[in-house]
LOFI-999339 format. One record per residue (C-alpha): x, y, z; residue in one letter. Coordinates in nm, 4 decimals. Example, Ala and Ser with C-alpha at 12.3 -4.5 7.8 and 13.67 -1.06 7.14 Angstrom:
% LOFI-999339
<<1.2300, -0.4500, 0.7800>, 'a'> <<1.3670, -0.1060, 0.7140>, 's'> 
This chain:
% LOFI-999339
<<-0.9396, 4.9456, -1.4271>, 'm'> <<-1.1304, 4.9448, -1.0936>, 'k'> <<-1.3751, 5.2334, -1.0426>, 's'> <<-1.3339, 5.4923, -0.7735>, 'k'> <<-1.6436, 5.3553, -0.5909>, 'e'> <<-1.4861, 5.0090, -0.5845>, 'h'> <<-1.1572, 5.1312, -0.4498>, 'i'> <<-1.3249, 5.3417, -0.1798>, 'e'> <<-1.5255, 5.0282, -0.0809>, 's'> <<-1.2109, 4.8239, -0.0562>, 'q'> <<-1.0395, 5.0894, 0.1587>, 'i'> <<-1.3420, 5.0982, 0.3866>, 's'> <<-1.3245, 4.7160, 0.4325>, 'k'> <<-0.9496, 4.7399, 0.5056>, 'l'> <<-1.0121, 5.0049, 0.7673>, 'e'> <<-1.2699, 4.7769, 0.9296>, 'e'> <<-1.0336, 4.4817, 0.9160>, 'k'> <<-0.7431, 4.6584, 1.0843>, 'y'> <<-0.9336, 4.8841, 1.3310>, 'k'> <<-0.8837, 4.6398, 1.6289>, 'd'> <<-0.5140, 4.5671, 1.5618>, 's'> <<-0.3692, 4.8650, 1.7409>, 'g'> <<-0.2477, 5.0302, 1.4140>, 'q'> <<-0.4430, 5.2309, 1.1685>, 'd'> <<-0.4787, 5.1531, 0.8000>, 'l'> <<-0.2157, 5.4005, 0.7022>, 's'> <<0.0521, 5.2120, 0.8945>, 's'> <<-0.0340, 4.8941, 0.7033>, 'y'> <<-0.0291, 5.0787, 0.3704>, 'l'> <<0.3199, 5.2041, 0.4651>, 'd'> <<0.4293, 4.8406, 0.5182>, 'g'> <<0.2783, 4.7469, 0.1810>, 'l'> <<0.4672, 5.0299, 0.0182>, 'l'> <<0.8030, 4.9284, 0.1505>, 'y'> <<0.7494, 4.5586, 0.0977>, 'q'> <<0.9460, 4.3790, -0.1772>, 'r'> <<0.7746, 4.2192, -0.4665>, 'y'> <<0.7072, 3.8546, -0.3991>, 'l'> <<0.8911, 3.6034, -0.6191>, 't'> <<0.8043, 3.2349, -0.6841>, 'y'> <<1.1333, 3.1125, -0.5436>, 'w'> <<1.0935, 3.3116, -0.2273>, 'd'> <<0.7272, 3.2087, -0.1741>, 'y'> <<0.8016, 2.8302, -0.1782>, 'i'> <<1.1455, 2.8672, -0.0343>, 'h'> <<1.2853, 2.6980, -0.3417>, 'l'> <<1.6567, 2.7247, -0.2545>, 'd'> <<1.5899, 2.5754, 0.0919>, 't'> <<1.3743, 2.2945, -0.0577>, 'l'> <<1.6381, 2.1946, -0.3128>, 'l'> <<1.9132, 2.1957, -0.0440>, 's'> <<1.7316, 1.9257, 0.1702>, 'l'> <<1.8604, 1.6271, -0.0211>, 'q'> <<2.1770, 1.5236, 0.1620>, 'v'> <<2.2938, 1.1711, 0.0482>, 'p'> <<2.5015, 0.9608, 0.2889>, 'k'> <<2.6861, 0.7779, 0.0159>, 't'> <<2.8196, 0.8531, -0.3413>, 'y'> <<2.5659, 0.6287, -0.5180>, 'f'> <<2.3617, 0.8481, -0.7585>, 'p'> <<2.0310, 0.6609, -0.6964>, 'd'> <<2.0349, 0.7478, -0.3262>, 'e'> <<1.9178, 1.0959, -0.4220>, 'e'> <<1.6131, 0.9510, -0.5898>, 'i'> <<1.5457, 0.7535, -0.2803>, 'f'> <<1.5664, 1.0619, -0.0611>, 'i'> <<1.3574, 1.2824, -0.2778>, 'm'> <<1.0786, 1.0224, -0.3333>, 'y'> <<1.0414, 0.9815, 0.0455>, 'h'> <<1.0399, 1.3637, 0.0980>, 'q'> <<0.7661, 1.3939, -0.1713>, 'i'> <<0.5709, 1.1122, 0.0036>, 't'> <<0.5866, 1.3011, 0.3351>, 'e'> <<0.4506, 1.6183, 0.1697>, 'l'> <<0.1518, 1.4263, 0.0441>, 'y'> <<0.1008, 1.2742, 0.3864>, 'f'> <<0.0933, 1.6276, 0.5175>, 'k'> <<-0.1728, 1.7146, 0.2550>, 'l'> <<-0.3858, 1.4181, 0.3695>, 'i'> <<-0.3566, 1.5243, 0.7257>, 'l'> <<-0.4535, 1.8761, 0.6240>, 'h'> <<-0.7848, 1.7445, 0.4876>, 'e'> <<-0.8418, 1.5056, 0.7773>, 'q'> <<-0.8034, 1.7843, 1.0335>, 'k'> <<-1.0715, 1.9855, 0.8432>, 'q'> <<-1.3189, 1.6943, 0.8629>, 'v'> <<-1.2419, 1.6385, 1.2352>, 'v'> <<-1.2887, 2.0094, 1.3142>, 'd'> <<-1.6075, 2.0546, 1.1057>, 'd'> <<-1.9229, 2.0991, 1.3102>, 'k'> <<-2.1666, 2.1510, 1.0278>, 's'> <<-2.2231, 1.7861, 0.9271>, 'q'> <<-2.2592, 1.9003, 0.5717>, 'k'> <<-2.2420, 1.5920, 0.3500>, 'i'> <<-2.0915, 1.7724, 0.0509>, 'd'> <<-1.8043, 1.9009, 0.2671>, 'f'> <<-1.7356, 1.5582, 0.3993>, 'f'> <<-1.7375, 1.3979, 0.0541>, 'i'> <<-1.5186, 1.6639, -0.0975>, 'e'> <<-1.2515, 1.6231, 0.1733>, 'k'> <<-1.2463, 1.2410, 0.1448>, 'v'> <<-1.2304, 1.2819, -0.2379>, 'r'> <<-0.9230, 1.5032, -0.1971>, 'r'> <<-0.7512, 1.2518, 0.0301>, 'i'> <<-0.8180, 0.9824, -0.2270>, 'n'> <<-0.6716, 1.2016, -0.4990>, 's'> <<-0.3439, 1.2344, -0.2925>, 'y'> <<-0.3329, 0.8590, -0.2406>, 'y'> <<-0.3857, 0.8008, -0.6122>, 'q'> <<-0.0820, 1.0112, -0.6902>, 'v'> <<0.1291, 0.8302, -0.4249>, 'l'> <<0.0172, 0.4899, -0.5515>, 'i'> <<0.0686, 0.5681, -0.9220>, 's'> <<0.4028, 0.7253, -0.8555>, 's'> <<0.5457, 0.4244, -0.6599>, 'f'> <<0.6854, 0.2822, -0.9821>, 's'> <<0.9708, 0.5272, -0.9217>, 'i'> <<1.0608, 0.3184, -0.6102>, 'm'> <<0.9896, -0.0221, -0.7797>, 'i'> <<1.1605, 0.0353, -1.1138>, 'k'> <<1.3391, 0.3649, -1.0829>, 'g'> <<1.6622, 0.2554, -0.9029>, 'm'> <<1.9362, 0.0096, -0.9654>, 'e'> <<1.9005, -0.2841, -0.7285>, 'r'> <<2.2829, -0.3153, -0.6863>, 'e'> <<2.3116, 0.0496, -0.5787>, 'q'> <<2.0156, 0.0217, -0.3423>, 'f'> <<2.1530, -0.2810, -0.1669>, 'l'> <<2.4777, -0.0950, -0.0989>, 'q'> <<2.3753, 0.2547, -0.0054>, 'y'> <<2.0879, 0.1245, 0.2179>, 'r'> <<2.3657, -0.0089, 0.4526>, 'm'> <<2.4586, 0.3562, 0.5275>, 'a'> <<2.1078, 0.4266, 0.6417>, 'l'> <<2.0722, 0.1819, 0.9182>, 'l'> <<1.8581, 0.1712, 1.1354>, 'p'> <<1.6425, 0.4384, 0.9690>, 'a'> <<1.3322, 0.3009, 0.7939>, 's'> <<1.0192, 0.4280, 0.6281>, 'g'> <<0.8483, 0.2445, 0.9082>, 'f'> <<0.9373, 0.5519, 1.1158>, 'q'> <<0.7033, 0.7800, 0.9246>, 's'> <<0.5043, 0.9494, 1.2130>, 'a'> <<0.2815, 1.1256, 0.9712>, 'q'> <<0.1465, 0.7957, 0.8334>, 'y'> <<0.0735, 0.6831, 1.1919>, 'r'> <<-0.1096, 1.0105, 1.2436>, 'm'> <<-0.3161, 0.9508, 0.9317>, 'i'> <<-0.4205, 0.6122, 1.0731>, 'e'> <<-0.5074, 0.7635, 1.4136>, 'i'> <<-0.7131, 1.0427, 1.2413>, 'y'> <<-0.8955, 0.7860, 1.0379>, 's'> <<-1.0297, 0.5426, 1.2957>, 't'> <<-1.0423, 0.4607, 1.6673>, 'p'> <<-0.7384, 0.2818, 1.8040>, 'l'> <<-0.9327, -0.0411, 1.8764>, 'e'> <<-0.9531, -0.0901, 1.5056>, 'y'> <<-0.5755, -0.0589, 1.4764>, 'l'> <<-0.4932, -0.3223, 1.7310>, 'v'> <<-0.3324, -0.6260, 1.5676>, 'h'> <<-0.6117, -0.8372, 1.4205>, 'h'> <<-0.5056, -1.1476, 1.6121>, 't'> <<-0.5776, -0.9624, 1.9405>, 'e'> <<-0.8427, -0.7101, 1.8224>, 'r'> <<-1.1349, -0.9073, 1.9830>, 's'> <<-0.9803, -0.8580, 2.3289>, 'k'> <<-1.0179, -0.4768, 2.3134>, 'y'> <<-1.2775, -0.2080, 2.2732>, 's'> <<-1.3358, 0.1605, 2.3067>, 's'> <<-1.3609, 0.1073, 2.6878>, 'e'> <<-0.9850, 0.0336, 2.7119>, 'd'> <<-0.7418, 0.3087, 2.7859>, 'd'> <<-0.5686, 0.4783, 2.4865>, 'i'> <<-0.2251, 0.3752, 2.6266>, 'e'> <<-0.3282, 0.0104, 2.6319>, 'v'> <<-0.4663, 0.0196, 2.2851>, 'l'> <<-0.1644, 0.1981, 2.1520>, 'y'> <<0.0696, -0.0640, 2.3009>, 'e'> <<-0.1028, -0.3245, 2.1032>, 'n'> <<-0.1220, -0.1391, 1.7742>, 'i'> <<-0.0670, -0.3640, 1.4733>, 'y'> <<0.2547, -0.2096, 1.3294>, 'w'> <<0.4624, -0.2824, 1.6399>, 'k'> <<0.4459, -0.6507, 1.5576>, 'k'> <<0.6199, -0.5790, 1.2260>, 'g'> <<0.9159, -0.4034, 1.4006>, 'a'> <<1.0470, -0.6968, 1.5993>, 't'> <<1.3937, -0.8446, 1.5530>, 'd'> <<1.3679, -1.1364, 1.3188>, 'l'> <<1.6057, -1.3536, 1.5268>, 'a'> <<1.5053, -1.2681, 1.8873>, 't'> <<1.1494, -1.1309, 1.8588>, 'g'> <<1.2521, -0.8256, 2.0599>, 'e'> <<1.1747, -0.4649, 1.9570>, 'k'> <<1.4188, -0.3423, 1.6921>, 't'> <<1.6234, -0.0238, 1.7416>, 'l'> <<1.4086, 0.1265, 1.4646>, 't'> <<1.1022, 0.0795, 1.6850>, 'l'> <<1.2648, 0.1984, 2.0018>, 'k'> <<1.3864, 0.5121, 1.8341>, 'q'> <<1.0347, 0.5748, 1.7001>, 'f'> <<0.8622, 0.5115, 2.0268>, 'e'> <<1.1002, 0.7393, 2.2173>, 'y'> <<1.0468, 1.0245, 1.9660>, 'r'> <<0.6758, 0.9998, 1.8897>, 'y'> <<0.4841, 0.7947, 2.1470>, 't'> <<0.3786, 1.0874, 2.3680>, 'p'> <<0.2686, 1.2877, 2.0637>, 'r'> <<0.0702, 0.9993, 1.9033>, 'l'> <<-0.0979, 0.9085, 2.2317>, 'v'> <<-0.1921, 1.2743, 2.2848>, 'r'> <<-0.3437, 1.2957, 1.9321>, 'i'> <<-0.5420, 0.9672, 1.9875>, 'a'> <<-0.6848, 1.1083, 2.3117>, 'k'> <<-0.7783, 1.4333, 2.1470>, 'q'> <<-0.9535, 1.2377, 1.8635>, 'l'> <<-1.1392, 0.9951, 2.0853>, 'e'> <<-1.4831, 0.9431, 1.9359>, 'r'> <<-1.3995, 1.2142, 1.6823>, 'n'> <<-1.1931, 1.0421, 1.4141>, 't'> <<-1.3025, 1.0404, 1.0516>, 'i'> <<-1.4948, 0.7197, 1.1263>, 'y'> <<-1.6419, 0.8796, 1.4434>, 'g'> <<-1.7552, 1.1757, 1.2343>, 'k'> <<-1.9339, 0.9414, 0.9943>, 'f'> <<-2.1085, 0.7619, 1.2782>, 'l'> <<-2.2224, 1.0925, 1.4181>, 'q'> <<-2.4089, 1.1753, 1.0953>, 'l'> <<-2.7884, 1.1288, 1.0794>, 'p'> <<-2.8805, 0.7863, 0.9312>, 'k'> <<-2.9921, 0.9356, 0.6009>, 'e'> <<-2.6574, 1.0981, 0.5557>, 'k'> <<-2.4726, 0.7808, 0.6535>, 'q'> <<-2.6604, 0.6069, 0.3726>, 'd'> <<-2.5347, 0.8515, 0.1123>, 'n'> <<-2.3764, 0.6364, -0.1555>, 'k'> <<-2.1182, 0.8923, -0.2619>, 'q'> <<-1.9839, 0.9282, 0.0885>, 'l'> <<-1.9830, 0.5532, 0.1559>, 'r'> <<-1.8054, 0.4817, -0.1792>, 'd'> <<-1.5431, 0.7553, -0.1024>, 'a'> <<-1.4785, 0.6151, 0.2403>, 'l'> <<-1.4448, 0.2565, 0.1098>, 'k'> <<-1.2069, 0.3837, -0.1591>, 't'> <<-1.0069, 0.5579, 0.1120>, 'l'> <<-0.9921, 0.2267, 0.3030>, 'd'> <<-0.8639, 0.0400, -0.0051>, 'l'> <<-0.6120, 0.3102, -0.0930>, 'n'> <<-0.4628, 0.3274, 0.2591>, 'a'> <<-0.4861, -0.0335, 0.3696>, 'n'> <<-0.4587, -0.2332, 0.0496>, 'v'> <<-0.3210, -0.0539, -0.2537>, 'n'> <<-0.0552, 0.1579, -0.0673>, 'w'> <<0.0825, -0.1428, 0.1261>, 'p'> <<0.0849, -0.3545, -0.1937>, 'l'> <<0.3029, -0.0934, -0.3624>, 'm'> <<0.5463, -0.1362, -0.0735>, 'h'> <<0.5315, -0.5055, -0.1237>, 'm'> <<0.6231, -0.4634, -0.4782>, 'g'> <<0.9247, -0.2513, -0.3905>, 's'> <<1.0348, -0.5001, -0.1270>, 'a'> <<1.0189, -0.7916, -0.3639>, 'h'> <<1.2095, -0.5928, -0.6220>, 'r'> <<1.4988, -0.5142, -0.4001>, 'y'> <<1.4887, -0.7469, -0.1060>, 'l'> <<1.3666, -1.0786, -0.2400>, 'n'> <<1.5316, -1.1937, -0.5646>, 'k'> <<1.6758, -1.5217, -0.6812>, 'd'> <<1.5519, -1.6918, -0.3578>, 'k'> <<1.7690, -1.4605, -0.1498>, 'e'> <<1.5746, -1.2573, 0.1075>, 'q'> <<1.7400, -0.9418, 0.2438>, 'v'> <<1.6301, -0.7842, 0.5695>, 'd'> <<1.4633, -0.4394, 0.5604>, 'a'> <<1.6822, -0.1558, 0.6802>, 't'> <<1.4973, -0.1219, 1.0107>, 'g'> <<1.4977, -0.5076, 1.0699>, 'g'> <<1.1142, -0.5043, 1.0036>, 't'> <<0.9600, -0.8299, 0.9097>, 'n'> <<0.8224, -0.6943, 0.5914>, 'w'> <<0.6772, -1.0180, 0.4603>, 'k'> <<0.4436, -1.0285, 0.7579>, 'v'> <<0.4034, -0.6554, 0.8136>, 'y'> <<0.3111, -0.5406, 0.4644>, 'l'> <<0.0536, -0.7755, 0.3149>, 'p'> <<-0.3012, -0.6340, 0.3594>, 'p'> <<-0.4513, -0.9823, 0.4054>, 's'> <<-0.2191, -1.0429, 0.6996>, 'f'> <<-0.2900, -0.7102, 0.8715>, 'q'> <<-0.6626, -0.6768, 0.8020>, 'k'> <<-0.6553, -0.3103, 0.8913>, 'v'> <<-0.9925, -0.1582, 0.8116>, 'v'> <<-1.0713, 0.2074, 0.9046>, 'f'> <<-1.4467, 0.1905, 0.8485>, 'f'> <<-1.5675, -0.1667, 0.9327>, 'p'> <<-1.9367, -0.0874, 0.9362>, 'e'> <<-1.9293, -0.0239, 0.5693>, 'l'> <<-1.8544, -0.3918, 0.4878>, 'y'> <<-2.0234, -0.7277, 0.5166>, 't'> <<-1.8747, -0.9909, 0.7432>, 'e'> <<-1.7568, -1.1815, 0.4351>, 'e'> <<-1.5842, -0.8770, 0.2965>, 'e'> <<-1.4006, -0.8265, 0.6231>, 'l'> <<-1.2921, -1.1879, 0.6401>, 'n'> <<-1.1583, -1.1719, 0.2866>, 'e'> <<-0.9993, -0.8306, 0.3272>, 'w'> <<-0.6998, -0.7800, 0.0925>, 'g'> <<-0.6977, -1.1370, -0.0389>, 'k'> <<-0.8533, -1.0675, -0.3781>, 'q'> <<-0.6028, -0.7849, -0.4488>, 'w'> <<-0.3140, -1.0063, -0.3432>, 'v'> <<-0.4419, -1.2904, -0.5606>, 'd'> <<-0.5377, -1.0929, -0.8708>, 'h'> <<-0.3436, -0.7745, -0.8737>, 'i'> <<-0.0165, -0.8386, -0.6913>, 'f'> <<0.2183, -1.0634, -0.8787>, 'n'> <<0.5725, -1.0833, -0.7354>, 'p'> <<0.7017, -1.2755, -1.0461>, 'e'> <<0.5955, -0.9896, -1.2702>, 'k'> <<0.7596, -0.7302, -1.0532>, 'i'> <<1.0872, -0.9130, -1.0480>, 'k'> <<1.1165, -0.8774, -1.4346>, 'k'> 
């Protein structure tokens, strides 16, 4: 039981907290008195959360598909939550930076390890049927994931690698954004024109993504790293954490998607188009995209070989098919 002195001290602190709010402490205590007890289900809005799965077909596995993508988006939100704190931090405290990147990596690790739900957790026959009711929606349209990339590194490093040498930080954000790597993966396989999936995404999110990129100019995660004093940039824990983040975001996570695509869209020599018409065989492999958030952390040889060793030694399409 708290002592009288402790309670009086707490009341004094509350009076100080609320003195500039326009209401005295007594009014807030009345509100506390009348307030209902909080329950777990009300706090996390459980009933609302469990009502958000609305399948478009009668195939049972579609509900798995919906929930896994919703869970993924929640983890993306957690990643962005940590990224925003790094970007907003003015202290340049190395421990803070390391801890935030460590948390981001922990979220990625959960996502990567859980992707077996997508690879092995649904019947291929069901997926190939209910996916037709989802056209032209695609996971490609995840705006949060694009935000994660934009928070991580300047746009010139997200330009498609075949054209990256043509651009620099001196180019306008709009120009860099127009040449961002993932747009090449959302072209019609037959005509080479933008897919409806990409057109929908651009219409909905381009203004927002460009605005974020402008706000983050020279202040991305990579930018915050480069602003650190040299001795802090050389911190091994920080460098290792950032390199792990690069691998998680730009190698391990795309490879999980490659595994899923091979499982459902490429079997018995029969290739099926992705729901958004994306050219997934070109869009997903890390060694094709060569997206690197923090290029200064690697040697030229490592950058040239980016993603290849994981494709060669970890990713095995024949194993995934079984």
